[in-house]
VOLUMRO-633858 format. One record per residue (C-alpha): y, z, x. Coordinates in steps of 0.1 Angstrom, whole numbers. Layout:
<atoms>
@y:Y	z:Z	x:X
...
</atoms>
This chain:
<atoms>
@y:1479	z:1243	x:322
@y:1501	z:1267	x:331
@y:1527	z:1253	x:355
@y:1530	z:1278	x:389
@y:1569	z:1297	x:398
@y:1585	z:1279	x:424
@y:1579	z:1303	x:455
@y:1619	z:1303	x:464
@y:1627	z:1319	x:429
@y:1649	z:1352	x:430
@y:1623	z:1380	x:417
@y:1628	z:1391	x:385
@y:1627	z:1374	x:351
@y:1642	z:1343	x:353
@y:1626	z:1318	x:374
@y:1621	z:1278	x:376
@y:1585	z:1266	x:376
@y:1568	z:1233	x:393
@y:1575	z:1213	x:361
@y:1613	z:1209	x:371
@y:1621	z:1173	x:381
@y:1654	z:1181	x:401
@y:1677	z:1172	x:377
@y:1705	z:1192	x:391
@y:1717	z:1204	x:356
@y:1713	z:1243	x:360
@y:1733	z:1247	x:391
@y:1760	z:1222	x:378
@y:1756	z:1251	x:348
@y:1751	z:1283	x:365
@y:1760	z:1279	x:402
@y:1757	z:1318	x:412
@y:1723	z:1314	x:399
@y:1704	z:1283	x:404
@y:1701	z:1264	x:438
@y:1686	z:1233	x:450
@y:1661	z:1223	x:473
@y:1671	z:1187	x:479
@y:1646	z:1175	x:504
@y:1615	z:1188	x:477
@y:1634	z:1177	x:448
@y:1637	z:1210	x:426
@y:1658	z:1238	x:416
@y:1654	z:1274	x:416
@y:1667	z:1310	x:409
@y:1685	z:1318	x:441
@y:1700	z:1351	x:425
@y:1692	z:1367	x:391
@y:1721	z:1373	x:366
@y:1742	z:1396	x:376
@y:1762	z:1405	x:343
@y:1757	z:1393	x:304
@y:1782	z:1361	x:316
@y:1758	z:1354	x:342
@y:1729	z:1356	x:319
@y:1744	z:1338	x:296
@y:1747	z:1307	x:318
@y:1712	z:1309	x:325
@y:1701	z:1311	x:288
@y:1722	z:1280	x:284
@y:1706	z:1263	x:314
@y:1669	z:1273	x:302
@y:1683	z:1255	x:265
@y:1694	z:1222	x:282
@y:1667	z:1217	x:305
@y:1649	z:1183	x:299
@y:1615	z:1195	x:311
@y:1613	z:1235	x:297
@y:1608	z:1243	x:337
@y:1636	z:1274	x:337
@y:1617	z:1305	x:321
@y:1625	z:1340	x:311
@y:1597	z:1366	x:315
@y:1616	z:1397	x:308
@y:1612	z:1396	x:267
@y:1573	z:1392	x:272
@y:1571	z:1417	x:301
@y:1590	z:1441	x:276
@y:1569	z:1433	x:247
@y:1534	z:1433	x:267
@y:1545	z:1472	x:280
@y:1552	z:1484	x:245
@y:1518	z:1468	x:232
@y:1500	z:1483	x:259
@y:1517	z:1520	x:256
@y:1507	z:1514	x:219
@y:1472	z:1508	x:226
@y:1469	z:1538	x:253
@y:1480	z:1557	x:218
@y:1462	z:1551	x:191
@y:1477	z:1582	x:169
@y:1504	z:1565	x:172
@y:1492	z:1531	x:159
@y:1477	z:1552	x:130
@y:1509	z:1571	x:120
@y:1522	z:1545	x:96
@y:1561	z:1551	x:83
@y:1569	z:1586	x:64
@y:1591	z:1590	x:35
</atoms>
């Protein structure tokens, strides 16, 4: 079963899903990008990373998350777009490598 995105997440590639247990680790690691909803007991992405340093901290939080609730859908979306483009252009699929 897939977990839904938490509604408060800022639009973009990083998000927190409903598996979050409210441990507050992510806002400690990346306070510019994660916030806590203490009343409801979860964290969410309040701002998408603006530079490589912030992205690195988001990835660190994602790696440390004890319930794997922090996700990055950017890479999957990029791969999905490439596959859709290839499927729409069958000549490109069969082009092969030239020597």
